[in-house]
C-alpha positions as CSV (number, residue, x, y, z in Angstrom):
1,A,-25.2,-28.9,-2.4
2,A,-25.6,-25.3,-1.2
3,R,-26.8,-26.4,2.2
4,T,-23.9,-28.8,2.5
5,R,-21.4,-26.0,1.7
6,R,-23.1,-23.8,4.2
7,D,-22.9,-26.4,6.9
8,T,-19.3,-27.2,6.1
9,D,-18.3,-23.6,6.2
10,A,-20.0,-23.1,9.6
11,R,-18.5,-26.3,11.1
12,I,-14.9,-25.4,10.0
13,L,-15.2,-21.8,11.1
14,G,-16.4,-23.1,14.5
15,L,-13.6,-25.6,14.7
16,W,-10.9,-23.0,13.9
17,R,-12.3,-20.5,16.3
18,Q,-12.5,-23.1,19.1
19,H,-8.8,-23.6,18.8
20,G,-7.9,-19.9,18.7
21,F,-7.3,-19.4,15.0
22,A,-8.4,-16.1,13.4
23,V,-11.6,-16.6,11.3
24,P,-14.7,-14.5,10.8
25,E,-17.4,-14.9,13.5
26,V,-20.6,-16.6,12.5
27,L,-23.5,-14.3,13.3
28,D,-27.0,-15.3,14.3
29,L,-28.8,-12.8,12.1
30,P,-32.2,-13.4,10.3
31,L,-32.7,-12.3,6.7
32,P,-34.7,-9.2,6.1
33,E,-37.3,-11.3,4.3
34,P,-38.0,-15.0,4.7
35,D,-36.1,-17.2,2.3
36,D,-35.7,-20.9,2.2
37,R,-32.3,-20.8,0.6
38,P,-29.4,-21.7,2.9
39,F,-27.2,-18.8,4.0
40,L,-24.5,-18.0,6.5
41,A,-24.2,-14.5,8.1
42,L,-20.5,-13.7,8.9
43,E,-18.8,-10.9,10.6
44,R,-17.4,-8.2,8.2
45,V,-13.7,-8.3,8.1
46,D,-12.2,-5.0,6.8
47,G,-8.8,-5.2,5.1
48,A,-7.0,-6.2,2.0
49,T,-6.2,-9.8,1.1
50,V,-2.6,-10.8,1.9
51,R,-2.1,-11.8,-1.7
52,S,-2.8,-8.2,-2.8
53,E,-0.3,-6.9,-0.2
54,L,2.3,-9.3,-1.4
55,R,1.7,-8.2,-5.0
56,E,1.8,-4.4,-4.4
57,A,5.2,-2.7,-3.9
58,R,3.6,0.0,-1.8
59,F,3.3,-2.4,1.2
60,P,6.6,-2.2,3.2
61,I,8.7,-5.3,3.3
62,A,8.9,-5.0,7.1
63,R,5.1,-5.3,7.3
64,L,5.1,-8.4,5.2
65,E,7.9,-10.0,7.2
66,A,6.1,-9.3,10.5
67,G,2.9,-10.9,9.1
68,L,4.7,-14.0,7.7
69,T,6.5,-14.4,11.0
70,R,3.2,-14.5,12.9
71,F,1.5,-16.6,10.3
72,G,4.4,-19.2,10.2
73,A,4.2,-19.8,13.9
74,E,0.3,-20.1,13.9
75,W,0.5,-22.2,10.8
76,C,2.8,-24.7,12.4
77,R,0.6,-24.8,15.6
78,R,-2.4,-25.6,13.5
79,H,-0.7,-28.3,11.5
80,A,0.6,-29.9,14.7
81,L,-2.9,-29.8,16.2
82,A,-4.4,-31.3,13.0
83,E,-1.9,-34.2,13.2
84,K,-2.5,-34.7,17.0
85,L,-6.3,-34.7,16.7
86,R,-6.4,-36.5,13.3
87,E,-8.6,-33.5,12.3
88,P,-8.5,-32.8,8.5
89,G,-10.8,-29.9,9.0
90,L,-7.9,-27.9,10.5
91,I,-6.2,-28.0,7.1
92,H,-7.2,-25.4,4.5
93,S,-8.4,-27.0,1.4
94,H,-7.9,-23.8,-0.6
95,P,-4.3,-22.9,0.4
96,G,-3.4,-19.5,-0.8
97,F,-2.8,-16.0,0.4
98,E,-5.9,-14.8,-1.4
99,H,-7.9,-16.5,1.4
100,L,-6.4,-14.4,4.1
101,I,-7.5,-10.9,5.0
102,D,-5.1,-8.5,6.8
103,R,-7.1,-7.0,9.7
104,D,-4.7,-4.5,11.2
105,G,-1.9,-7.0,11.3
106,E,-4.1,-10.0,12.2
107,W,-4.4,-12.4,9.2
108,V,-8.0,-13.8,9.1
109,S,-8.6,-17.0,7.2
110,F,-11.8,-17.6,5.2
111,D,-13.4,-19.7,2.4
112,F,-14.2,-23.1,4.1
113,E,-17.2,-24.3,2.1
114,Y,-15.2,-27.2,1.0
115,A,-13.2,-29.3,3.5
116,Y,-11.1,-32.4,3.8
117,T,-12.7,-35.3,5.7
118,D,-10.2,-38.2,5.6
119,P,-8.3,-38.5,9.0
120,R,-5.9,-41.1,7.5
121,R,-4.3,-38.5,5.1
122,V,-3.7,-35.7,7.5
123,E,0.1,-35.6,7.1
124,T,-0.2,-35.6,3.2
125,L,-2.9,-32.9,3.4
126,V,-0.7,-30.8,5.6
127,A,2.0,-31.1,3.0
128,V,-0.3,-30.1,0.2
129,E,-1.4,-27.0,2.2
130,I,2.2,-26.0,2.8
131,A,3.0,-26.5,-0.9
132,G,0.0,-24.4,-1.9
133,F,0.9,-21.5,0.3
134,V,4.5,-21.6,-0.9
135,A,3.3,-21.6,-4.5
136,S,0.9,-18.7,-3.8
137,L,3.7,-16.7,-2.2
138,Q,6.0,-17.3,-5.2
139,R,3.3,-16.2,-7.6
140,A,2.2,-13.1,-5.7
141,A,5.5,-11.6,-4.4
142,G,7.5,-11.5,-7.5
143,K,11.1,-10.4,-6.9
144,R,10.5,-10.3,-3.2
145,A,9.3,-13.9,-3.0
146,D,12.6,-15.7,-2.2
147,A,13.4,-13.3,0.7
148,L,9.9,-13.6,2.1
149,L,9.9,-17.4,1.7
150,R,13.0,-17.5,3.9
151,V,11.2,-15.5,6.6
152,L,8.2,-17.8,6.5
153,V,10.4,-20.9,6.7
154,A,12.4,-19.5,9.6
155,A,9.1,-18.8,11.4
156,Y,7.9,-22.4,11.0
157,P,9.6,-24.4,13.8
158,D,8.9,-27.9,12.7
159,R,11.8,-28.6,10.3
160,D,10.9,-32.3,9.8
161,R,7.5,-31.4,8.6
162,L,8.8,-28.9,6.1
163,A,11.4,-31.5,4.9
164,R,8.5,-33.9,4.0
165,V,6.7,-31.4,1.8
166,G,8.5,-32.1,-1.4
167,H,7.6,-35.8,-1.3
168,S,4.2,-35.8,0.4
169,A,2.7,-32.9,-1.6
170,L,3.2,-34.6,-4.9
171,V,0.9,-37.5,-3.9
172,G,-1.7,-35.1,-2.4
173,R,-5.1,-34.2,-3.7
174,F,-3.9,-31.5,-6.0
175,P,-1.6,-32.6,-8.9
176,A,-0.6,-29.1,-9.9
177,V,2.0,-28.5,-7.2
178,D,4.3,-25.6,-8.1
179,A,7.9,-26.4,-8.7
180,S,8.8,-23.8,-6.1
181,T,7.8,-26.2,-3.4
182,S,11.2,-27.8,-3.8
183,L,12.7,-24.7,-2.2
184,V,11.2,-25.4,1.2
185,P,13.5,-28.3,2.3
186,A,16.5,-26.5,0.9
187,L,15.7,-23.3,2.8
188,R,14.8,-24.9,6.1
189,S,18.3,-24.6,7.5
190,R,19.2,-21.2,6.1
191,G,17.0,-18.9,8.0
192,P,15.8,-15.5,6.9
193,R,17.7,-13.0,5.0
194,K,16.8,-9.3,5.4
195,L,16.1,-7.3,2.3
196,R,18.5,-4.3,2.2
197,A,15.9,-1.9,0.8
198,S,12.4,-1.3,2.2
199,V,9.7,-0.4,-0.3
């Protein structure tokens, strides 16, 4: 099982990097001492998790808005590519901002030891991922969540895919889809609203 998780993590990291998505680099480094246990040496990524930045008021709202704007565009590109290639490995099986590290403004994804494998369910799995990140944003950002969700939705250009989330995510792999997912279709035509006060 440990070897399978290692191999899956390495494969997905390579797949994401191949298509230009920010992930830690896999390093070819030997262990200081011989060991038969499977391991994966990864680039060290310095920075806080995005979830911690969403939670803490000391991070300016403008910084979070800029990050979500970049994330939304790349997120949409990745989902479109997953659907075009029928590649479930391009869908994060652990959707949440705790699996993104802010490296000087670049949000780096990690934690790929488990991955989807069924190409027939790509659209549903995309919807589940979107729902997971929306729920994660709602949980982490508190009073700022609605305004930041509008920024994220405005940055995601495929409105039809967003509109499918409420239906498709409910039949996805994870039954515990947060009720806040229902906000996504309703917000898709509103666009972002700026917060008046910056923290």
